[in-house]
C-alpha positions as CSV (number, residue, x, y, z in Angstrom):
1,X,91.2,159.7,113.7
2,X,93.7,161.8,111.8
3,X,93.1,165.5,111.7
4,X,94.7,167.6,108.9
5,X,95.8,171.0,110.1
6,X,97.0,172.2,106.7
7,X,94.8,175.3,106.8
8,X,96.3,176.3,110.2
9,X,99.9,176.1,108.9
10,X,98.9,178.0,105.7
11,X,97.4,180.7,107.9
12,X,100.5,180.9,110.1
13,X,102.6,181.3,107.0
14,X,100.1,183.7,105.4
15,X,100.0,181.5,102.3
16,X,97.0,181.0,100.0
17,X,96.0,177.7,98.5
18,X,97.0,179.0,95.1
19,X,100.5,179.9,96.2
20,X,101.0,176.6,98.0
21,X,99.7,174.7,94.9
22,X,102.2,176.5,92.7
23,X,105.2,176.1,95.0
24,X,104.5,172.4,95.8
25,X,103.5,171.4,92.3
26,X,100.1,169.9,93.3
27,X,96.8,170.9,91.9
28,X,94.5,173.1,93.9
29,X,91.8,170.4,93.8
30,X,94.1,167.8,95.4
31,X,95.4,170.3,98.0
32,X,91.8,171.2,98.8
33,X,90.9,167.5,99.3
34,X,93.8,167.2,101.7
35,X,93.0,170.5,103.5
36,X,89.4,169.5,104.2
37,X,90.4,166.1,105.5
38,X,88.7,164.2,102.8
39,X,91.9,162.5,101.5
40,X,92.2,158.8,102.1
41,X,96.0,158.9,101.7
42,X,98.9,161.2,101.2
43,X,102.2,160.4,99.6
44,X,105.4,161.0,101.6
45,X,106.8,162.9,98.7
46,X,103.7,165.2,98.8
47,X,104.0,165.6,102.6
48,X,107.7,166.3,102.2
49,X,107.1,169.0,99.6
50,X,104.4,170.7,101.7
51,X,106.6,170.7,104.8
52,X,109.5,172.1,102.8
53,X,107.4,175.0,101.5
54,X,105.6,175.7,104.8
55,X,108.9,175.2,106.8
56,X,107.2,172.8,109.2
57,X,107.1,169.1,110.2
58,X,104.5,166.4,109.4
59,X,103.4,166.6,113.0
60,X,102.4,170.3,112.4
61,X,100.1,169.2,109.6
62,X,98.8,165.8,110.8
63,X,97.4,165.2,114.2
64,X,96.1,162.0,115.8
65,X,93.0,162.1,118.0
66,X,91.7,159.0,119.8
67,X,88.0,158.4,119.2
68,X,87.3,157.1,122.7
């Protein structure tokens, strides 16, 4: 299972969903879907932009947990 820790990184950077949306150029609705873990996919370009704005790596945002 893939866990999305976008909310954790946003809190660490003290950044709101609105601010991240503006700086990344993605709608609040799409970021919200990603943040809640309901997204089925994420483009590398989107992940790159989020990491650039939040000054983090993809591993800070996406985490793998074994379901066993």
